C-alpha positions in Angstrom: -25.9 149.6 104.4 -28.9 147.4 105.5 -26.9 147.7 109.0 -26.6 151.4 109.1 -30.7 151.0 108.8 -31.3 148.7 111.3 -30.0 150.3 114.0 -31.9 153.2 113.9 -34.9 151.6 113.0 -34.8 148.6 116.2 -33.2 152.2 118.9 -37.1 153.5 117.6 -38.9 150.8 118.1 -37.2 150.0 121.7 -38.2 153.8 122.2 -41.2 153.5 121.3 -41.8 150.1 123.4 -39.6 151.3 126.3 -42.6 154.2 126.9 -45.5 152.4 127.1 -43.8 149.6 129.5 -44.9 148.6 133.0 -42.5 146.5 135.0 -43.1 144.2 138.3 -41.2 141.3 140.6 -42.9 138.1 139.8 -43.4 135.0 142.5 -44.1 131.5 140.8 -44.4 128.1 142.9 -44.2 124.7 141.4 -43.4 121.7 140.4 -41.6 119.5 138.1 -42.7 116.4 136.0 -41.0 114.2 138.4 -42.4 116.1 141.5 -39.1 118.4 142.0 -40.6 121.5 144.1 -39.3 124.8 142.5 -39.4 128.7 143.5 -39.3 130.8 140.3 -38.1 134.6 141.7 -38.1 136.6 138.8 -38.8 140.4 137.6 -40.6 141.2 133.9 -41.1 144.1 131.6 -44.7 144.5 130.1 -45.0 146.4 126.8 -48.1 147.5 125.0 -48.5 146.3 121.4 -52.1 147.7 120.9 -50.7 150.0 118.7 -50.6 146.6 116.5 -53.2 144.8 117.5 -55.7 145.9 121.0 -55.6 142.6 122.6 -51.6 142.0 122.8 -48.7 142.8 124.9 -45.0 141.7 124.7 -43.5 140.4 128.1 -39.7 140.1 128.9 -39.1 138.0 131.9 -36.1 137.3 133.7 -35.0 135.4 137.0 -33.7 132.5 138.7 -35.7 129.0 139.6 -34.6 127.3 142.4 -35.4 123.8 142.0 -35.3 121.9 145.8 -33.3 118.7 146.6 -30.5 117.4 148.3 -27.3 118.7 147.9 -26.4 116.3 144.6 -29.5 117.0 143.6 -30.9 120.6 144.0 -30.1 123.0 140.8 -30.8 126.3 139.8 -31.3 128.0 136.4 -31.5 131.4 135.1 -33.7 132.6 132.3 -34.6 134.9 129.4 -38.3 134.7 128.8 -40.1 136.7 126.0 -43.6 135.9 125.7 -46.7 137.2 123.6 -50.0 137.7 125.6 -53.4 137.7 123.9 -56.0 139.6 126.8 -60.0 139.6 126.7 -61.2 141.2 129.5 -59.3 140.3 132.5 -58.2 137.0 131.5 -55.1 136.4 129.1 -53.3 133.6 127.5 -49.1 134.1 126.4 -46.7 131.5 125.4 -43.2 132.1 124.0 -39.7 130.6 124.1 -36.7 131.6 126.1 -33.2 130.4 127.5 -32.2 129.1 130.9 -29.0 128.4 131.7 -28.7 125.8 134.4 -25.7 125.3 136.8 -25.9 121.9 136.7 -26.4 119.6 133.6 -28.6 117.1 136.2 -32.0 117.5 137.7 -33.8 114.7 139.4 -32.3 111.4 137.7 -32.5 113.1 134.2 -29.0 114.2 132.4 -30.1 117.3 130.5 -26.8 117.2 128.3 -25.7 120.7 128.4 -26.7 123.7 130.6 -28.3 125.5 127.9 -32.1 124.5 127.6 -34.9 126.4 125.8 -37.6 127.3 127.7 -41.5 126.6 125.8 -44.0 128.2 128.1 -47.8 128.5 127.7 -49.9 130.1 130.9 -53.7 131.2 131.0 -54.1 134.2 133.7 -56.5 136.8 134.9 -55.4 139.9 135.2 -56.5 141.5 139.4 -56.2 145.2 138.8 -53.7 146.6 140.9 -52.7 143.1 142.6 -51.4 142.4 139.5 -51.8 139.0 137.7 -51.9 135.0 138.8 -51.0 133.0 136.1 -50.5 128.9 135.7 -48.2 127.9 133.4 -46.5 124.8 131.9 -43.1 124.9 130.7 -40.9 122.4 129.1 -37.4 122.5 129.2 -35.2 120.8 126.5 -31.7 121.4 124.8 -33.6 120.6 121.5 -30.7 117.9 120.8 -28.0 120.3 120.6 -25.9 117.7 122.8 -27.1 114.2 124.0 -28.4 113.6 126.0 -31.8 115.3 126.2 -33.7 114.2 128.9 -36.5 117.0 128.8 -38.6 118.1 131.9 -41.9 119.8 132.8 -42.3 122.8 135.2 -46.2 123.3 136.3 -46.3 126.7 138.2 -48.4 128.9 139.9 -47.4 132.6 139.5 -48.1 135.6 140.9 -46.9 138.7 139.3 -47.1 142.6 141.2 -47.3 145.2 138.5 -46.5 148.9 139.1 
């Protein structure tokens, strides 16, 4: 009985969110806590949650992060990144916990332990009207000790999102 009710309710919620969504490509340039450069290429959707709270949005991003390095140390990660965004005037703060899948379990001199990593992310940004959003973010990667070792790391980035 519970499952039969959950599906229609989830569909109604998703349809309601989809009608108020904006989407756009994202670009991030950053550096890890060890100094390795990173390029984040993504696409995200922002869902208006103002009917629940006037300053709240839900973001869902997906994409790939390319970490620089030589043939042995370069790495890539695919991510799914949900976040709640709280805005006032043209400023916003957002945070969320997402998931990443790394191609290799090593980055720099760190052993991630597994390809699967959680992303704990905080960002502070500025809405720039028709020019999109500009933000700075800090993301911590960790497998939450699902598998040892768990040599997590941080990525600090400057991000731009074109909304249309």
